[in-house]
TIRO-2110 file (N, C-alpha, C; in Angstrom, 1 decimal):
// TIRO-2110
-8.0, -17.7, 1.5, N, 1, A
-6.6, -17.4, 1.7, CA, 1, A
-5.8, -18.0, 0.6, C, 1, A
-6.1, -19.2, 0.1, N, 2, A
-5.4, -19.8, -1.0, CA, 2, A
-5.6, -19.0, -2.3, C, 2, A
-6.8, -18.5, -2.5, N, 3, A
-7.1, -17.7, -3.7, CA, 3, A
-6.3, -16.4, -3.7, C, 3, A
-6.2, -15.8, -2.5, N, 4, A
-5.4, -14.5, -2.5, CA, 4, A
-3.9, -14.8, -2.8, C, 4, A
-3.4, -15.8, -2.2, N, 5, A
-2.0, -16.2, -2.4, CA, 5, A
-1.8, -16.5, -4.0, C, 5, A
-2.7, -17.2, -4.5, N, 6, A
-2.6, -17.6, -5.9, CA, 6, A
-2.6, -16.3, -6.8, C, 6, A
-3.4, -15.4, -6.6, N, 7, A
-3.5, -14.1, -7.3, CA, 7, A
-2.2, -13.3, -7.1, C, 7, A
-1.7, -13.3, -5.8, N, 8, A
-0.5, -12.6, -5.6, CA, 8, A
0.7, -13.2, -6.3, C, 8, A
0.8, -14.6, -6.3, N, 9, A
1.9, -15.2, -7.0, CA, 9, A
1.8, -15.0, -8.5, C, 9, A
0.6, -15.0, -9.0, N, 10, A
0.4, -14.7, -10.4, CA, 10, A
0.9, -13.3, -10.8, C, 10, A
0.6, -12.4, -9.9, N, 11, A
1.0, -10.9, -10.2, CA, 11, A
2.5, -10.9, -10.2, C, 11, A
3.2, -11.5, -9.2, N, 12, A
4.6, -11.5, -9.1, CA, 12, A
5.3, -12.1, -10.3, C, 12, A
4.7, -13.3, -10.7, N, 13, A
5.3, -13.9, -11.9, CA, 13, A
5.2, -13.0, -13.1, C, 13, A
4.0, -12.4, -13.3, N, 14, A
3.8, -11.5, -14.5, CA, 14, A
4.7, -10.3, -14.4, C, 14, A
4.9, -9.8, -13.2, N, 15, A
5.8, -8.6, -13.1, CA, 15, A
7.3, -9.0, -13.4, C, 15, A
7.7, -10.2, -12.8, N, 16, A
9.1, -10.6, -13.0, CA, 16, A
9.4, -10.9, -14.5, C, 16, A
8.4, -11.7, -15.1, N, 17, A
8.6, -12.0, -16.5, CA, 17, A
8.6, -10.8, -17.4, C, 17, A
7.7, -9.8, -17.1, N, 18, A
7.5, -8.6, -17.8, CA, 18, A
8.8, -7.8, -17.8, C, 18, A
9.4, -7.6, -16.6, N, 19, A
10.6, -6.8, -16.4, CA, 19, A
11.8, -7.4, -17.2, C, 19, A
11.9, -8.8, -17.0, N, 20, A
13.0, -9.4, -17.7, CA, 20, A
12.8, -9.3, -19.2, C, 20, A
11.6, -9.5, -19.7, N, 21, A
11.4, -9.5, -21.2, CA, 21, A
11.6, -8.1, -21.8, C, 21, A
11.3, -7.1, -21.0, N, 22, A
11.5, -5.7, -21.5, CA, 22, A
13.0, -5.3, -21.5, C, 22, A
13.7, -5.7, -20.4, N, 23, A
15.1, -5.2, -20.3, CA, 23, A
16.1, -6.1, -21.0, C, 23, A
15.9, -7.5, -20.8, N, 24, A
17.0, -8.4, -21.3, CA, 24, A
17.5, -8.2, -22.7, C, 24, A
16.5, -8.1, -23.7, N, 25, A
17.1, -7.9, -25.1, CA, 25, A
17.9, -6.7, -25.3, C, 25, A
17.8, -5.7, -24.5, N, 26, A
18.5, -4.4, -24.7, CA, 26, A
19.7, -4.2, -23.9, C, 26, A
19.9, -4.9, -22.8, N, 27, A
21.0, -4.7, -21.9, CA, 27, A
22.0, -5.8, -22.0, C, 27, A
23.3, -5.4, -22.0, N, 28, A
24.3, -6.4, -22.0, CA, 28, A
24.8, -6.7, -20.6, C, 28, A
24.7, -7.9, -20.2, N, 29, A
25.0, -8.3, -18.9, CA, 29, A
26.3, -9.0, -18.8, C, 29, A
27.3, -8.4, -18.4, N, 30, A
28.7, -8.9, -18.1, CA, 30, A
29.0, -10.2, -18.8, C, 30, A
29.0, -11.3, -18.1, N, 31, A
29.4, -12.6, -18.6, CA, 31, A
28.5, -13.1, -19.8, C, 31, A
27.3, -12.9, -19.6, N, 32, A
26.4, -13.4, -20.7, CA, 32, A
26.5, -12.8, -22.0, C, 32, A
27.1, -11.6, -22.1, N, 33, A
27.3, -10.9, -23.3, CA, 33, A
26.0, -10.3, -23.9, C, 33, A
26.1, -10.0, -25.2, N, 34, A
25.0, -9.4, -25.9, CA, 34, A
23.9, -10.4, -26.2, C, 34, A
22.7, -9.9, -26.4, N, 35, A
21.5, -10.7, -26.6, CA, 35, A
21.7, -11.7, -27.8, C, 35, A
22.2, -11.2, -28.9, N, 36, A
22.4, -12.0, -30.1, CA, 36, A
23.7, -12.7, -30.2, C, 36, A
24.6, -12.5, -29.2, N, 37, A
25.9, -13.1, -29.3, CA, 37, A
26.2, -13.8, -28.0, C, 37, A
25.3, -14.7, -27.6, N, 38, A
25.5, -15.5, -26.4, CA, 38, A
25.9, -16.9, -26.8, C, 38, A
26.6, -17.6, -25.9, N, 39, A
27.1, -18.9, -26.1, CA, 39, A
26.1, -20.0, -26.5, C, 39, A
24.9, -20.0, -25.8, N, 40, A
23.9, -20.9, -26.1, CA, 40, A
23.3, -20.8, -27.5, C, 40, A
23.0, -19.5, -27.9, N, 41, A
22.5, -19.3, -29.2, CA, 41, A
23.5, -19.7, -30.3, C, 41, A
24.8, -19.3, -30.1, N, 42, A
25.8, -19.7, -31.1, CA, 42, A
25.9, -21.2, -31.1, C, 42, A
25.8, -21.9, -30.0, N, 43, A
25.9, -23.4, -30.0, CA, 43, A
24.7, -24.0, -30.8, C, 43, A
23.5, -23.5, -30.5, N, 44, A
22.3, -24.0, -31.2, CA, 44, A
22.4, -23.7, -32.7, C, 44, A
22.8, -22.6, -33.1, N, 45, A
22.9, -22.2, -34.5, CA, 45, A
23.9, -23.1, -35.2, C, 45, A
25.0, -23.4, -34.5, N, 46, A
26.1, -24.3, -35.1, CA, 46, A
25.6, -25.7, -35.2, C, 46, A
25.0, -26.2, -34.2, N, 47, A
24.6, -27.7, -34.2, CA, 47, A
23.5, -27.9, -35.1, C, 47, A
22.5, -26.9, -35.3, N, 48, A
21.4, -27.2, -36.2, CA, 48, A
21.8, -26.7, -37.7, C, 48, A
22.9, -26.1, -37.9, N, 49, A
23.4, -25.7, -39.2, CA, 49, A
22.6, -24.6, -39.7, C, 49, A
22.0, -23.8, -38.8, N, 50, A
21.2, -22.6, -39.2, CA, 50, A
21.8, -21.3, -38.7, C, 50, A
22.8, -20.8, -39.4, N, 51, A
23.4, -19.5, -38.9, CA, 51, A
22.4, -18.3, -39.0, C, 51, A
21.3, -18.5, -39.8, N, 52, A
20.3, -17.4, -39.9, CA, 52, A
19.6, -17.3, -38.6, C, 52, A
19.5, -18.4, -37.8, N, 53, A
18.8, -18.4, -36.5, CA, 53, A
19.5, -17.3, -35.6, C, 53, A
20.8, -17.3, -35.5, N, 54, A
21.5, -16.3, -34.7, CA, 54, A
21.2, -14.9, -35.2, C, 54, A
21.3, -14.7, -36.5, N, 55, A
21.0, -13.4, -37.1, CA, 55, A
19.6, -12.9, -36.8, C, 55, A
18.6, -13.9, -36.9, N, 56, A
17.2, -13.4, -36.6, CA, 56, A
17.0, -13.0, -35.2, C, 56, A
17.6, -13.8, -34.2, N, 57, A
17.4, -13.5, -32.8, CA, 57, A
18.1, -12.2, -32.5, C, 57, A
19.2, -11.9, -33.2, N, 58, A
20.0, -10.7, -32.9, CA, 58, A
19.4, -9.4, -33.5, C, 58, A
18.4, -9.6, -34.4, N, 59, A
17.8, -8.4, -35.0, CA, 59, A
17.0, -7.6, -34.1, C, 59, A
16.8, -6.3, -34.4, N, 60, A
16.0, -5.4, -33.6, CA, 60, A
14.6, -5.8, -33.7, C, 60, A
14.1, -6.4, -34.8, N, 61, A
12.7, -6.8, -34.9, CA, 61, A
12.4, -7.8, -33.8, C, 61, A
13.2, -8.8, -33.7, N, 62, A
13.0, -9.9, -32.7, CA, 62, A
13.1, -9.3, -31.3, C, 62, A
14.1, -8.5, -31.1, N, 63, A
14.2, -7.8, -29.7, CA, 63, A
12.9, -7.0, -29.4, C, 63, A
12.4, -6.3, -30.4, N, 64, A
11.1, -5.6, -30.2, CA, 64, A
9.9, -6.5, -29.9, C, 64, A
9.9, -7.7, -30.6, N, 65, A
8.8, -8.6, -30.3, CA, 65, A
8.9, -9.1, -28.9, C, 65, A
10.1, -9.5, -28.4, N, 66, A
10.3, -10.0, -27.0, CA, 66, A
9.9, -8.8, -26.1, C, 66, A
10.3, -7.6, -26.3, N, 67, A
9.9, -6.5, -25.5, CA, 67, A
8.4, -6.3, -25.4, C, 67, A
7.8, -6.5, -26.6, N, 68, A
6.3, -6.4, -26.6, CA, 68, A
5.6, -7.4, -25.7, C, 68, A
6.2, -8.6, -25.7, N, 69, A
5.7, -9.7, -24.8, CA, 69, A
5.9, -9.2, -23.3, C, 69, A
7.0, -8.6, -23.1, N, 70, A
7.2, -8.1, -21.7, CA, 70, A
6.2, -7.0, -21.3, C, 70, A
6.0, -6.1, -22.2, N, 71, A
4.9, -5.0, -22.0, CA, 71, A
3.6, -5.7, -21.7, C, 71, A
3.2, -6.7, -22.5, N, 72, A
2.0, -7.4, -22.3, CA, 72, A
1.9, -8.1, -20.9, C, 72, A
3.0, -8.7, -20.5, N, 73, A
3.0, -9.3, -19.1, CA, 73, A
2.9, -8.1, -18.0, C, 73, A
3.5, -7.0, -18.2, N, 74, A
3.4, -5.9, -17.3, CA, 74, A
2.0, -5.5, -17.2, C, 74, A
1.3, -5.3, -18.4, N, 75, A
-0.1, -4.9, -18.4, CA, 75, A
-1.0, -5.9, -17.7, C, 75, A
-0.8, -7.1, -17.9, N, 76, A
-1.5, -8.1, -17.2, CA, 76, A
-1.4, -8.0, -15.7, C, 76, A
-0.1, -7.8, -15.2, N, 77, A
0.2, -7.7, -13.8, CA, 77, A
-0.5, -6.5, -13.2, C, 77, A
-0.5, -5.4, -13.9, N, 78, A
-1.1, -4.2, -13.4, CA, 78, A
-2.6, -4.3, -13.4, C, 78, A
-3.2, -4.9, -14.4, N, 79, A
-4.6, -5.2, -14.5, CA, 79, A
-5.1, -6.0, -13.3, C, 79, A
-4.3, -7.1, -13.0, N, 80, A
-4.6, -8.0, -11.9, CA, 80, A
-4.5, -7.3, -10.6, C, 80, A
-3.6, -6.3, -10.5, N, 81, A
-3.5, -5.5, -9.2, CA, 81, A
-4.7, -4.7, -9.0, C, 81, A
-5.2, -4.1, -10.1, N, 82, A
-6.3, -3.2, -10.1, CA, 82, A
-7.6, -3.9, -9.8, C, 82, A
-7.7, -5.2, -10.2, N, 83, A
-8.9, -6.0, -10.1, CA, 83, A
-8.7, -7.2, -9.1, C, 83, A
-7.8, -7.0, -8.1, N, 84, A
-7.5, -8.0, -7.1, CA, 84, A
-8.6, -8.7, -6.5, C, 84, A
-9.5, -8.0, -5.9, N, 85, A
-10.7, -8.6, -5.2, CA, 85, A
-11.6, -9.3, -6.1, C, 85, A
-11.8, -8.8, -7.4, N, 86, A
-12.6, -9.5, -8.3, CA, 86, A
-12.0, -10.9, -8.7, C, 86, A
-10.7, -10.9, -8.9, N, 87, A
-10.0, -12.1, -9.2, CA, 87, A
-10.1, -13.2, -8.1, C, 87, A
-9.9, -12.7, -6.8, N, 88, A
-10.0, -13.6, -5.7, CA, 88, A
-11.4, -14.2, -5.6, C, 88, A
-12.4, -13.3, -5.8, N, 89, A
-13.8, -13.8, -5.7, CA, 89, A
-14.1, -14.8, -6.8, C, 89, A
-13.5, -14.6, -8.0, N, 90, A
-13.7, -15.5, -9.1, CA, 90, A
-13.0, -16.9, -8.8, C, 90, A
-11.8, -16.9, -8.2, N, 91, A
-11.2, -18.1, -7.8, CA, 91, A
-11.9, -18.9, -6.7, C, 91, A
-12.5, -18.1, -5.8, N, 92, A
-13.2, -18.8, -4.7, CA, 92, A
-14.6, -19.3, -5.2, C, 92, A
-15.0, -18.9, -6.4, N, 93, A
-16.3, -19.4, -6.9, CA, 93, A
-17.5, -18.5, -6.5, C, 93, A
-17.3, -17.5, -5.8, N, 94, A
-18.3, -16.6, -5.4, CA, 94, A
-18.9, -15.8, -6.6, C, 94, A
-18.1, -15.6, -7.5, N, 95, A
-18.5, -14.9, -8.7, CA, 95, A
-19.6, -15.6, -9.5, C, 95, A
-19.3, -16.9, -9.6, N, 96, A
-20.3, -17.8, -10.4, CA, 96, A
-21.6, -17.9, -9.7, C, 96, A
-21.6, -18.0, -8.4, N, 97, A
-22.8, -18.1, -7.6, CA, 97, A
-23.7, -16.8, -7.8, C, 97, A
-22.9, -15.7, -7.8, N, 98, A
-23.6, -14.4, -7.9, CA, 98, A
-24.2, -14.3, -9.3, C, 98, A
-23.5, -14.7, -10.3, N, 99, A
-24.1, -14.7, -11.7, CA, 99, A
-25.3, -15.6, -11.8, C, 99, A
-25.2, -16.8, -11.2, N, 100, A
-26.4, -17.7, -11.3, CA, 100, A
-27.6, -17.1, -10.6, C, 100, A
-27.4, -16.5, -9.4, N, 101, A
-28.5, -15.9, -8.7, CA, 101, A
-29.1, -14.8, -9.4, C, 101, A
-28.3, -14.0, -10.1, N, 102, A
-28.8, -12.9, -10.9, CA, 102, A
-29.6, -13.4, -12.1, C, 102, A
-29.2, -14.4, -12.7, N, 103, A
-29.9, -15.0, -13.8, CA, 103, A
-31.3, -15.5, -13.4, C, 103, A
-31.3, -16.1, -12.2, N, 104, A
-32.6, -16.6, -11.6, CA, 104, A
-33.5, -15.5, -11.4, C, 104, A
-33.0, -14.3, -10.8, N, 105, A
-33.8, -13.2, -10.6, CA, 105, A
-34.4, -12.6, -11.9, C, 105, A
-33.6, -12.6, -12.9, N, 106, A
-34.0, -12.1, -14.2, CA, 106, A
-35.1, -13.0, -14.8, C, 106, A
-34.9, -14.3, -14.6, N, 107, A
-36.0, -15.2, -15.1, CA, 107, A
-37.3, -15.1, -14.4, C, 107, A
-37.2, -14.8, -13.1, N, 108, A
-38.4, -14.6, -12.3, CA, 108, A
-39.1, -13.3, -12.7, C, 108, A
-38.3, -12.3, -13.0, N, 109, A
-38.9, -11.0, -13.4, CA, 109, A
-39.6, -11.2, -14.8, C, 109, A
-38.9, -11.9, -15.7, N, 110, A
-39.5, -12.1, -17.0, CA, 110, A
-40.8, -12.9, -17.1, C, 110, A
-40.9, -13.9, -16.2, N, 111, A
-42.1, -14.7, -16.2, CA, 111, A
-43.2, -14.1, -15.4, C, 111, A
-42.8, -13.1, -14.6, N, 112, A
-43.8, -12.4, -13.8, CA, 112, A
-44.3, -13.1, -12.6, C, 112, A
-43.7, -14.2, -12.2, N, 113, A
-44.1, -15.0, -11.0, CA, 113, A
-43.0, -15.6, -10.4, C, 113, A
-43.1, -15.8, -9.1, N, 114, A
-42.1, -16.5, -8.3, CA, 114, A
-42.4, -17.9, -8.2, C, 114, A
-41.5, -18.8, -8.6, N, 115, A
-41.8, -20.2, -8.6, CA, 115, A
-41.5, -20.7, -7.3, C, 115, A
-42.4, -21.5, -6.8, N, 116, A
-42.2, -22.1, -5.5, CA, 116, A
-41.5, -23.5, -5.7, C, 116, A
-40.5, -23.6, -4.8, N, 117, A
-39.7, -24.8, -4.9, CA, 117, A
-39.6, -25.4, -3.5, C, 117, A
-39.6, -26.7, -3.5, N, 118, A
-39.4, -27.4, -2.1, CA, 118, A
-38.0, -27.9, -2.1, C, 118, A
-37.5, -28.2, -0.9, N, 119, A
-36.1, -28.6, -0.7, CA, 119, A
-35.9, -30.1, -1.1, C, 119, A
-37.0, -30.9, -1.0, N, 120, A
-36.8, -32.3, -1.2, CA, 120, A
-37.5, -32.7, -2.6, C, 120, A
-36.7, -33.3, -3.5, N, 121, A
-37.3, -33.7, -4.7, CA, 121, A
-38.2, -35.0, -4.5, C, 121, A
-39.0, -35.3, -5.4, N, 122, A
-39.8, -36.5, -5.4, CA, 122, A
-39.0, -37.7, -5.8, C, 122, A
-38.9, -38.7, -5.0, N, 123, A
-38.2, -39.9, -5.4, CA, 123, A
-39.2, -41.1, -5.3, C, 123, A
-39.0, -42.0, -6.3, N, 124, A
-39.7, -43.2, -6.2, CA, 124, A
-38.9, -44.1, -5.3, C, 124, A
-39.6, -44.7, -4.3, N, 125, A
-38.8, -45.5, -3.4, CA, 125, A
-39.1, -47.0, -3.6, C, 125, A
-38.4, -47.9, -3.0, N, 126, A
-38.6, -49.3, -3.1, CA, 126, A
-39.3, -49.7, -1.8, C, 126, A
-40.2, -50.6, -1.9, N, 127, A
-40.8, -51.1, -0.7, CA, 127, A
-39.9, -52.2, -0.2, C, 127, A
-40.3, -52.8, 0.9, N, 128, A
-39.6, -53.9, 1.5, CA, 128, A
-39.6, -55.1, 0.6, C, 128, A
-40.6, -55.2, -0.2, N, 129, A
-40.7, -56.4, -1.1, CA, 129, A
-39.8, -56.2, -2.4, C, 129, A
-39.3, -55.0, -2.6, N, 130, A
-38.4, -54.7, -3.7, CA, 130, A
-39.1, -54.1, -4.9, C, 130, A
-40.5, -53.9, -4.8, N, 131, A
-41.2, -53.3, -5.9, CA, 131, A
-41.1, -51.8, -5.8, C, 131, A
-41.1, -51.1, -6.9, N, 132, A
-41.1, -49.6, -6.9, CA, 132, A
-42.5, -49.1, -6.6, C, 132, A
-42.5, -48.1, -5.7, N, 133, A
-43.8, -47.5, -5.4, CA, 133, A
-43.6, -46.0, -5.5, C, 133, A
-44.6, -45.3, -6.0, N, 134, A
-44.4, -43.8, -6.1, CA, 134, A
-44.4, -43.2, -4.7, C, 134, A
-43.7, -42.2, -4.6, N, 135, A
-43.5, -41.5, -3.3, CA, 135, A
-44.8, -40.8, -2.9, C, 135, A
-45.1, -40.9, -1.7, N, 136, A
-46.4, -40.2, -1.2, CA, 136, A
-46.0, -38.8, -0.9, C, 136, A
-46.9, -37.9, -1.3, N, 137, A
-46.7, -36.6, -1.1, CA, 137, A
-47.9, -35.9, -0.4, C, 137, A
-47.6, -35.2, 0.6, N, 138, A
-48.6, -34.5, 1.3, CA, 138, A
-48.5, -33.0, 1.2, C, 138, A
-49.5, -32.3, 1.0, N, 139, A
-49.5, -30.9, 0.8, CA, 139, A
-50.0, -30.3, 2.2, C, 139, A
-49.2, -29.5, 2.7, N, 140, A
-49.6, -28.8, 4.0, CA, 140, A
-50.8, -27.9, 3.9, C, 140, A
END
């Protein structure tokens, strides 16, 4: 459930950022004014002594670059929508387990034999006297 919500929130953030970055440089919004003639940008340009900063941000080249980032965000959002179940599986870790099991199958096919494995590894144990003794192994 957490993985699904994570992917949904990621899609919403990408959609919102994409829409804002595509529209904001080209639309004049009442109080905020034009993209290149806003108060914050004028304040920063004045305080840093770089009036060219305001001219660069107001240029159509910069607006196009910001719009390009918005289109990229929209593309990512739509890609995530199309591959929603794959992204959820990947976040849950099921995708990695599937890849590992497929690699093991390929290795078994390449070697031509199936390796027998037991569930318990061989451990050297300590006896009551504190000395190491090899583990006894019995074959059924």
